[in-house]
mmCIF file as gemmi writes it, N, C-alpha and C atoms, coordinates in Angstrom:
data_model
loop_
_atom_site.group_PDB
_atom_site.id
_atom_site.type_symbol
_atom_site.label_atom_id
_atom_site.label_alt_id
_atom_site.label_comp_id
_atom_site.label_asym_id
_atom_site.label_entity_id
_atom_site.label_seq_id
_atom_site.pdbx_PDB_ins_code
_atom_site.Cartn_x
_atom_site.Cartn_y
_atom_site.Cartn_z
_atom_site.occupancy
_atom_site.B_iso_or_equiv
_atom_site.pdbx_formal_charge
_atom_site.auth_seq_id
_atom_site.auth_asym_id
_atom_site.pdbx_PDB_model_num
ATOM 1 N N . UNK Axp A 1 ? 9.249 1.823 -11.181 1 0 ? 1 A 1
ATOM 2 C CA . UNK Axp A 1 ? 8.167 2.405 -10.411 1 0 ? 1 A 1
ATOM 3 C C . UNK Axp A 1 ? 8.746 3.212 -9.251 1 0 ? 1 A 1
ATOM 4 N N . UNK Axp A 2 ? 8.165 4.334 -8.988 1 0 ? 2 A 1
ATOM 5 C CA . UNK Axp A 2 ? 8.576 5.213 -7.894 1 0 ? 2 A 1
ATOM 6 C C . UNK Axp A 2 ? 8 4.705 -6.576 1 0 ? 2 A 1
ATOM 7 N N . UNK Axp A 3 ? 8.816 4.701 -5.518 1 0 ? 3 A 1
ATOM 8 C CA . UNK Axp A 3 ? 8.319 4.31 -4.196 1 0 ? 3 A 1
ATOM 9 C C . UNK Axp A 3 ? 7.427 5.416 -3.653 1 0 ? 3 A 1
ATOM 10 N N . UNK Axp A 4 ? 6.417 5.023 -2.895 1 0 ? 4 A 1
ATOM 11 C CA . UNK Axp A 4 ? 5.571 6.024 -2.25 1 0 ? 4 A 1
ATOM 12 C C . UNK Axp A 4 ? 6.374 6.695 -1.134 1 0 ? 4 A 1
ATOM 13 N N . UNK Axp A 5 ? 6.035 7.94 -0.819 1 0 ? 5 A 1
ATOM 14 C CA . UNK Axp A 5 ? 6.733 8.624 0.284 1 0 ? 5 A 1
ATOM 15 C C . UNK Axp A 5 ? 6.607 7.858 1.605 1 0 ? 5 A 1
ATOM 16 N N . UNK Axp A 6 ? 5.429 7.252 1.854 1 0 ? 6 A 1
ATOM 17 C CA . UNK Axp A 6 ? 5.249 6.489 3.089 1 0 ? 6 A 1
ATOM 18 C C . UNK Axp A 6 ? 6.191 5.298 3.13 1 0 ? 6 A 1
ATOM 19 N N . UNK Axp A 7 ? 6.279 4.574 2.034 1 0 ? 7 A 1
ATOM 20 C CA . UNK Axp A 7 ? 7.132 3.39 1.976 1 0 ? 7 A 1
ATOM 21 C C . UNK Axp A 7 ? 8.595 3.784 2.16 1 0 ? 7 A 1
ATOM 22 N N . UNK Axp A 8 ? 8.988 4.857 1.534 1 0 ? 8 A 1
ATOM 23 C CA . UNK Axp A 8 ? 10.363 5.359 1.664 1 0 ? 8 A 1
ATOM 24 C C . UNK Axp A 8 ? 10.665 5.689 3.127 1 0 ? 8 A 1
ATOM 25 N N . UNK Axp A 9 ? 9.722 6.334 3.804 1 0 ? 9 A 1
ATOM 26 C CA . UNK Axp A 9 ? 9.884 6.689 5.217 1 0 ? 9 A 1
ATOM 27 C C . UNK Axp A 9 ? 9.986 5.444 6.091 1 0 ? 9 A 1
ATOM 28 N N . UNK Axp A 10 ? 9.136 4.455 5.816 1 0 ? 10 A 1
ATOM 29 C CA . UNK Axp A 10 ? 9.161 3.217 6.604 1 0 ? 10 A 1
ATOM 30 C C . UNK Axp A 10 ? 10.497 2.496 6.481 1 0 ? 10 A 1
ATOM 31 N N . UNK Axp A 11 ? 11.026 2.42 5.274 1 0 ? 11 A 1
ATOM 32 C CA . UNK Axp A 11 ? 12.323 1.772 5.102 1 0 ? 11 A 1
ATOM 33 C C . UNK Axp A 11 ? 13.421 2.572 5.804 1 0 ? 11 A 1
ATOM 34 N N . UNK Axp A 12 ? 13.334 3.883 5.748 1 0 ? 12 A 1
ATOM 35 C CA . UNK Axp A 12 ? 14.31 4.728 6.427 1 0 ? 12 A 1
ATOM 36 C C . UNK Axp A 12 ? 14.256 4.493 7.939 1 0 ? 12 A 1
ATOM 37 N N . UNK Axp A 13 ? 13.049 4.457 8.492 1 0 ? 13 A 1
ATOM 38 C CA . UNK Axp A 13 ? 12.894 4.215 9.929 1 0 ? 13 A 1
ATOM 39 C C . UNK Axp A 13 ? 13.394 2.825 10.312 1 0 ? 13 A 1
ATOM 40 N N . UNK Axp A 14 ? 13.073 1.835 9.5 1 0 ? 14 A 1
ATOM 41 C CA . UNK Axp A 14 ? 13.536 0.471 9.78 1 0 ? 14 A 1
ATOM 42 C C . UNK Axp A 14 ? 15.055 0.403 9.779 1 0 ? 14 A 1
ATOM 43 N N . UNK Axp A 15 ? 15.691 1.007 8.778 1 0 ? 15 A 1
ATOM 44 C CA . UNK Axp A 15 ? 17.145 1.002 8.732 1 0 ? 15 A 1
ATOM 45 C C . UNK Axp A 15 ? 17.762 1.733 9.917 1 0 ? 15 A 1
ATOM 46 N N . UNK Axp A 16 ? 17.136 2.84 10.336 1 0 ? 16 A 1
ATOM 47 C CA . UNK Axp A 16 ? 17.633 3.551 11.518 1 0 ? 16 A 1
ATOM 48 C C . UNK Axp A 16 ? 17.557 2.673 12.765 1 0 ? 16 A 1
ATOM 49 N N . UNK Axp A 17 ? 16.428 2.002 12.951 1 0 ? 17 A 1
ATOM 50 C CA . UNK Axp A 17 ? 16.257 1.144 14.122 1 0 ? 17 A 1
ATOM 51 C C . UNK Axp A 17 ? 17.245 -0.02 14.099 1 0 ? 17 A 1
ATOM 52 N N . UNK Axp A 18 ? 17.421 -0.638 12.929 1 0 ? 18 A 1
ATOM 53 C CA . UNK Axp A 18 ? 18.378 -1.74 12.821 1 0 ? 18 A 1
ATOM 54 C C . UNK Axp A 18 ? 19.802 -1.246 13.045 1 0 ? 18 A 1
ATOM 55 N N . UNK Axp A 19 ? 20.091 -0.033 12.606 1 0 ? 19 A 1
ATOM 56 C CA . UNK Axp A 19 ? 21.418 0.544 12.834 1 0 ? 19 A 1
ATOM 57 C C . UNK Axp A 19 ? 21.705 0.745 14.315 1 0 ? 19 A 1
ATOM 58 N N . UNK Axp A 20 ? 20.696 1.164 15.06 1 0 ? 20 A 1
ATOM 59 C CA . UNK Axp A 20 ? 20.854 1.335 16.506 1 0 ? 20 A 1
ATOM 60 C C . UNK Axp A 20 ? 21.085 -0.013 17.182 1 0 ? 20 A 1
ATOM 61 N N . UNK Axp A 21 ? 20.318 -1.017 16.776 1 0 ? 21 A 1
ATOM 62 C CA . UNK Axp A 21 ? 20.512 -2.37 17.317 1 0 ? 21 A 1
ATOM 63 C C . UNK Axp A 21 ? 21.922 -2.853 17.017 1 0 ? 21 A 1
ATOM 64 N N . UNK Axp A 22 ? 22.347 -2.664 15.778 1 0 ? 22 A 1
ATOM 65 C CA . UNK Axp A 22 ? 23.688 -3.094 15.368 1 0 ? 22 A 1
ATOM 66 C C . UNK Axp A 22 ? 24.772 -2.396 16.182 1 0 ? 22 A 1
ATOM 67 N N . UNK Axp A 23 ? 24.665 -1.085 16.313 1 0 ? 23 A 1
ATOM 68 C CA . UNK Axp A 23 ? 25.685 -0.329 17.053 1 0 ? 23 A 1
ATOM 69 C C . UNK Axp A 23 ? 25.776 -0.778 18.509 1 0 ? 23 A 1
ATOM 70 N N . UNK Axp A 24 ? 24.64 -0.985 19.136 1 0 ? 24 A 1
ATOM 71 C CA . UNK Axp A 24 ? 24.648 -1.423 20.531 1 0 ? 24 A 1
ATOM 72 C C . UNK Axp A 24 ? 25.177 -2.847 20.675 1 0 ? 24 A 1
ATOM 73 N N . UNK Axp A 25 ? 24.835 -3.718 19.742 1 0 ? 25 A 1
ATOM 74 C CA . UNK Axp A 25 ? 25.349 -5.093 19.791 1 0 ? 25 A 1
ATOM 75 C C . UNK Axp A 25 ? 26.864 -5.106 19.595 1 0 ? 25 A 1
ATOM 76 N N . UNK Axp A 26 ? 27.359 -4.264 18.695 1 0 ? 26 A 1
ATOM 77 C CA . UNK Axp A 26 ? 28.817 -4.186 18.488 1 0 ? 26 A 1
ATOM 78 C C . UNK Axp A 26 ? 29.509 -3.665 19.739 1 0 ? 26 A 1
ATOM 79 N N . UNK Axp A 27 ? 28.89 -2.703 20.401 1 0 ? 27 A 1
ATOM 80 C CA . UNK Axp A 27 ? 29.448 -2.173 21.646 1 0 ? 27 A 1
ATOM 81 C C . UNK Axp A 27 ? 29.475 -3.246 22.732 1 0 ? 27 A 1
ATOM 82 N N . UNK Axp A 28 ? 28.367 -3.978 22.861 1 0 ? 28 A 1
ATOM 83 C CA . UNK Axp A 28 ? 28.327 -5.069 23.842 1 0 ? 28 A 1
ATOM 84 C C . UNK Axp A 28 ? 29.376 -6.134 23.539 1 0 ? 28 A 1
ATOM 85 N N . UNK Axp A 29 ? 29.526 -6.45 22.252 1 0 ? 29 A 1
ATOM 86 C CA . UNK Axp A 29 ? 30.514 -7.455 21.85 1 0 ? 29 A 1
ATOM 87 C C . UNK Axp A 29 ? 31.928 -6.99 22.207 1 0 ? 29 A 1
ATOM 88 N N . UNK Axp A 30 ? 32.219 -5.729 21.954 1 0 ? 30 A 1
ATOM 89 C CA . UNK Axp A 30 ? 33.553 -5.19 22.236 1 0 ? 30 A 1
ATOM 90 C C . UNK Axp A 30 ? 33.853 -5.139 23.732 1 0 ? 30 A 1
ATOM 91 N N . UNK Axp A 31 ? 32.83 -4.902 24.535 1 0 ? 31 A 1
ATOM 92 C CA . UNK Axp A 31 ? 33.034 -4.757 25.979 1 0 ? 31 A 1
ATOM 93 C C . UNK Axp A 31 ? 32.787 -6.042 26.769 1 0 ? 31 A 1
ATOM 94 N N . UNK Axp A 32 ? 32.415 -7.104 26.074 1 0 ? 32 A 1
ATOM 95 C CA . UNK Axp A 32 ? 32.116 -8.363 26.764 1 0 ? 32 A 1
ATOM 96 C C . UNK Axp A 32 ? 33.357 -8.867 27.497 1 0 ? 32 A 1
ATOM 97 N N . UNK Axp A 33 ? 33.117 -9.369 28.685 1 0 ? 33 A 1
ATOM 98 C CA . UNK Axp A 33 ? 34.238 -9.853 29.498 1 0 ? 33 A 1
ATOM 99 C C . UNK Axp A 33 ? 34.354 -11.373 29.481 1 0 ? 33 A 1
ATOM 100 N N . UNK Axp A 34 ? 33.387 -12.049 28.864 1 0 ? 34 A 1
ATOM 101 C CA . UNK Axp A 34 ? 33.471 -13.51 28.801 1 0 ? 34 A 1
ATOM 102 C C . UNK Axp A 34 ? 33.012 -13.988 27.425 1 0 ? 34 A 1
ATOM 103 N N . UNK Axp A 35 ? 33.388 -15.195 27.102 1 0 ? 35 A 1
ATOM 104 C CA . UNK Axp A 35 ? 33.109 -15.747 25.774 1 0 ? 35 A 1
ATOM 105 C C . UNK Axp A 35 ? 31.623 -15.938 25.498 1 0 ? 35 A 1
ATOM 106 N N . UNK Axp A 36 ? 30.858 -16.31 26.505 1 0 ? 36 A 1
ATOM 107 C CA . UNK Axp A 36 ? 29.421 -16.538 26.304 1 0 ? 36 A 1
ATOM 108 C C . UNK Axp A 36 ? 28.727 -15.232 25.926 1 0 ? 36 A 1
ATOM 109 N N . UNK Axp A 37 ? 29.006 -14.174 26.658 1 0 ? 37 A 1
ATOM 110 C CA . UNK Axp A 37 ? 28.402 -12.873 26.364 1 0 ? 37 A 1
ATOM 111 C C . UNK Axp A 37 ? 28.855 -12.364 25.005 1 0 ? 37 A 1
ATOM 112 N N . UNK Axp A 38 ? 30.134 -12.531 24.707 1 0 ? 38 A 1
ATOM 113 C CA . UNK Axp A 38 ? 30.673 -12.105 23.415 1 0 ? 38 A 1
ATOM 114 C C . UNK Axp A 38 ? 29.996 -12.85 22.274 1 0 ? 38 A 1
ATOM 115 N N . UNK Axp A 39 ? 29.779 -14.142 22.444 1 0 ? 39 A 1
ATOM 116 C CA . UNK Axp A 39 ? 29.125 -14.951 21.405 1 0 ? 39 A 1
ATOM 117 C C . UNK Axp A 39 ? 27.67 -14.529 21.208 1 0 ? 39 A 1
ATOM 118 N N . UNK Axp A 40 ? 26.995 -14.238 22.29 1 0 ? 40 A 1
ATOM 119 C CA . UNK Axp A 40 ? 25.596 -13.774 22.183 1 0 ? 40 A 1
ATOM 120 C C . UNK Axp A 40 ? 25.522 -12.429 21.467 1 0 ? 40 A 1
ATOM 121 N N . UNK Axp A 41 ? 26.408 -11.529 21.819 1 0 ? 41 A 1
ATOM 122 C CA . UNK Axp A 41 ? 26.439 -10.219 21.159 1 0 ? 41 A 1
ATOM 123 C C . UNK Axp A 41 ? 26.793 -10.371 19.681 1 0 ? 41 A 1
ATOM 124 N N . UNK Axp A 42 ? 27.713 -11.266 19.378 1 0 ? 42 A 1
ATOM 125 C CA . UNK Axp A 42 ? 28.09 -11.515 17.979 1 0 ? 42 A 1
ATOM 126 C C . UNK Axp A 42 ? 26.911 -12.04 17.177 1 0 ? 42 A 1
ATOM 127 N N . UNK Axp A 43 ? 26.067 -12.854 17.803 1 0 ? 43 A 1
ATOM 128 C CA . UNK Axp A 43 ? 24.874 -13.364 17.127 1 0 ? 43 A 1
ATOM 129 C C . UNK Axp A 43 ? 23.894 -12.234 16.831 1 0 ? 43 A 1
ATOM 130 N N . UNK Axp A 44 ? 23.753 -11.302 17.765 1 0 ? 44 A 1
ATOM 131 C CA . UNK Axp A 44 ? 22.876 -10.154 17.532 1 0 ? 44 A 1
ATOM 132 C C . UNK Axp A 44 ? 23.438 -9.283 16.403 1 0 ? 44 A 1
ATOM 133 N N . UNK Axp A 45 ? 24.748 -9.094 16.377 1 0 ? 45 A 1
ATOM 134 C CA . UNK Axp A 45 ? 25.392 -8.34 15.293 1 0 ? 45 A 1
ATOM 135 C C . UNK Axp A 45 ? 25.086 -8.999 13.953 1 0 ? 45 A 1
ATOM 136 N N . UNK Axp A 46 ? 25.307 -10.304 13.874 1 0 ? 46 A 1
ATOM 137 C CA . UNK Axp A 46 ? 25.068 -11.03 12.625 1 0 ? 46 A 1
ATOM 138 C C . UNK Axp A 46 ? 23.602 -10.951 12.21 1 0 ? 46 A 1
ATOM 139 N N . UNK Axp A 47 ? 22.702 -11.067 13.159 1 0 ? 47 A 1
ATOM 140 C CA . UNK Axp A 47 ? 21.274 -11.017 12.855 1 0 ? 47 A 1
ATOM 141 C C . UNK Axp A 47 ? 20.843 -9.624 12.41 1 0 ? 47 A 1
ATOM 142 N N . UNK Axp A 48 ? 21.384 -8.584 13.026 1 0 ? 48 A 1
ATOM 143 C CA . UNK Axp A 48 ? 21.057 -7.213 12.622 1 0 ? 48 A 1
ATOM 144 C C . UNK Axp A 48 ? 21.537 -6.947 11.199 1 0 ? 48 A 1
ATOM 145 N N . UNK Axp A 49 ? 22.741 -7.412 10.877 1 0 ? 49 A 1
ATOM 146 C CA . UNK Axp A 49 ? 23.255 -7.252 9.512 1 0 ? 49 A 1
ATOM 147 C C . UNK Axp A 49 ? 22.392 -8.021 8.515 1 0 ? 49 A 1
ATOM 148 N N . UNK Axp A 50 ? 21.977 -9.207 8.88 1 0 ? 50 A 1
ATOM 149 C CA . UNK Axp A 50 ? 21.109 -10 8.014 1 0 ? 50 A 1
ATOM 150 C C . UNK Axp A 50 ? 19.76 -9.31 7.814 1 0 ? 50 A 1
ATOM 151 N N . UNK Axp A 51 ? 19.219 -8.736 8.878 1 0 ? 51 A 1
ATOM 152 C CA . UNK Axp A 51 ? 17.946 -8.023 8.779 1 0 ? 51 A 1
ATOM 153 C C . UNK Axp A 51 ? 18.075 -6.795 7.877 1 0 ? 51 A 1
ATOM 154 N N . UNK Axp A 52 ? 19.209 -6.113 7.951 1 0 ? 52 A 1
ATOM 155 C CA . UNK Axp A 52 ? 19.432 -4.951 7.084 1 0 ? 52 A 1
ATOM 156 C C . UNK Axp A 52 ? 19.51 -5.376 5.611 1 0 ? 52 A 1
ATOM 157 N N . UNK Axp A 53 ? 20.181 -6.489 5.351 1 0 ? 53 A 1
ATOM 158 C CA . UNK Axp A 53 ? 20.245 -7.009 3.972 1 0 ? 53 A 1
ATOM 159 C C . UNK Axp A 53 ? 18.858 -7.413 3.483 1 0 ? 53 A 1
ATOM 160 N N . UNK Axp A 54 ? 18.086 -8.046 4.349 1 0 ? 54 A 1
ATOM 161 C CA . UNK Axp A 54 ? 16.731 -8.456 3.981 1 0 ? 54 A 1
ATOM 162 C C . UNK Axp A 54 ? 15.87 -7.239 3.669 1 0 ? 54 A 1
ATOM 163 N N . UNK Axp A 55 ? 15.967 -6.19 4.467 1 0 ? 55 A 1
ATOM 164 C CA . UNK Axp A 55 ? 15.202 -4.965 4.214 1 0 ? 55 A 1
ATOM 165 C C . UNK Axp A 55 ? 15.583 -4.367 2.862 1 0 ? 55 A 1
ATOM 166 N N . UNK Axp A 56 ? 16.876 -4.393 2.523 1 0 ? 56 A 1
ATOM 167 C CA . UNK Axp A 56 ? 17.315 -3.882 1.214 1 0 ? 56 A 1
ATOM 168 C C . UNK Axp A 56 ? 16.742 -4.721 0.078 1 0 ? 56 A 1
ATOM 169 N N . UNK Axp A 57 ? 16.731 -6.037 0.261 1 0 ? 57 A 1
ATOM 170 C CA . UNK Axp A 57 ? 16.175 -6.921 -0.769 1 0 ? 57 A 1
ATOM 171 C C . UNK Axp A 57 ? 14.681 -6.67 -0.945 1 0 ? 57 A 1
ATOM 172 N N . UNK Axp A 58 ? 13.967 -6.497 0.159 1 0 ? 58 A 1
ATOM 173 C CA . UNK Axp A 58 ? 12.527 -6.217 0.09 1 0 ? 58 A 1
ATOM 174 C C . UNK Axp A 58 ? 12.305 -4.888 -0.631 1 0 ? 58 A 1
ATOM 175 N N . UNK Axp A 59 ? 13.1 -3.894 -0.292 1 0 ? 59 A 1
ATOM 176 C CA . UNK Axp A 59 ? 12.948 -2.579 -0.941 1 0 ? 59 A 1
ATOM 177 C C . UNK Axp A 59 ? 13.177 -2.685 -2.436 1 0 ? 59 A 1
ATOM 178 N N . UNK Axp A 60 ? 14.203 -3.429 -2.833 1 0 ? 60 A 1
ATOM 179 C CA . UNK Axp A 60 ? 14.443 -3.625 -4.277 1 0 ? 60 A 1
ATOM 180 C C . UNK Axp A 60 ? 13.276 -4.355 -4.919 1 0 ? 60 A 1
ATOM 181 N N . UNK Axp A 61 ? 12.742 -5.364 -4.232 1 0 ? 61 A 1
ATOM 182 C CA . UNK Axp A 61 ? 11.617 -6.13 -4.764 1 0 ? 61 A 1
ATOM 183 C C . UNK Axp A 61 ? 10.369 -5.291 -4.891 1 0 ? 61 A 1
ATOM 184 N N . UNK Axp A 62 ? 10.105 -4.456 -3.894 1 0 ? 62 A 1
ATOM 185 C CA . UNK Axp A 62 ? 8.934 -3.59 -3.934 1 0 ? 62 A 1
ATOM 186 C C . UNK Axp A 62 ? 9.078 -2.579 -5.069 1 0 ? 62 A 1
ATOM 187 N N . UNK Axp A 63 ? 10.284 -2.092 -5.269 1 0 ? 63 A 1
ATOM 188 C CA . UNK Axp A 63 ? 10.528 -1.112 -6.321 1 0 ? 63 A 1
ATOM 189 C C . UNK Axp A 63 ? 10.319 -1.664 -7.704 1 0 ? 63 A 1
ATOM 190 N N . UNK Axp A 64 ? 10.413 -2.989 -7.851 1 0 ? 64 A 1
ATOM 191 C CA . UNK Axp A 64 ? 10.245 -3.595 -9.173 1 0 ? 64 A 1
ATOM 192 C C . UNK Axp A 64 ? 8.815 -4.031 -9.446 1 0 ? 64 A 1
ATOM 193 N N . UNK Axp A 65 ? 7.938 -3.897 -8.45 1 0 ? 65 A 1
ATOM 194 C CA . UNK Axp A 65 ? 6.536 -4.275 -8.648 1 0 ? 65 A 1
ATOM 195 C C . UNK Axp A 65 ? 5.856 -3.325 -9.623 1 0 ? 65 A 1
ATOM 196 N N . UNK Axp A 66 ? 5.027 -3.884 -10.449 1 0 ? 66 A 1
ATOM 197 C CA . UNK Axp A 66 ? 4.25 -3.069 -11.369 1 0 ? 66 A 1
ATOM 198 C C . UNK Axp A 66 ? 2.801 -3.114 -10.915 1 0 ? 66 A 1
ATOM 199 N N . UNK Axp A 67 ? 2.263 -1.959 -10.596 1 0 ? 67 A 1
ATOM 200 C CA . UNK Axp A 67 ? 0.891 -1.872 -10.136 1 0 ? 67 A 1
ATOM 201 C C . UNK Axp A 67 ? 0.029 -1.452 -11.326 1 0 ? 67 A 1
ATOM 202 N N . UNK Axp A 68 ? -0.98 -2.266 -11.662 1 0 ? 68 A 1
ATOM 203 C CA . UNK Axp A 68 ? -1.832 -1.883 -12.803 1 0 ? 68 A 1
ATOM 204 C C . UNK Axp A 68 ? -2.589 -0.602 -12.513 1 0 ? 68 A 1
ATOM 205 N N . UNK Axp A 69 ? -2.73 0.215 -13.525 1 0 ? 69 A 1
ATOM 206 C CA . UNK Axp A 69 ? -3.479 1.461 -13.374 1 0 ? 69 A 1
ATOM 207 C C . UNK Axp A 69 ? -4.964 1.188 -13.523 1 0 ? 69 A 1
ATOM 208 N N . UNK Axp A 70 ? -5.773 1.979 -12.829 1 0 ? 70 A 1
ATOM 209 C CA . UNK Axp A 70 ? -7.238 1.817 -12.906 1 0 ? 70 A 1
ATOM 210 C C . UNK Axp A 70 ? -7.778 2.368 -14.202 1 0 ? 70 A 1
């Protein structure tokens, strides 16, 4: 099944937003001056990567849905 243009755009926007979160968390992690801050930034990095994987799984799942025709 073909994705709708709206759905394709939404996934693109979501991935862009998660990419920005990831990039900033990686920057914070690299520049952290103490272990607590570094650990918190690392958790955000891990969570952003997990969210990106989840979005990909949802997109694959949506793409496999069969919508009955009227």
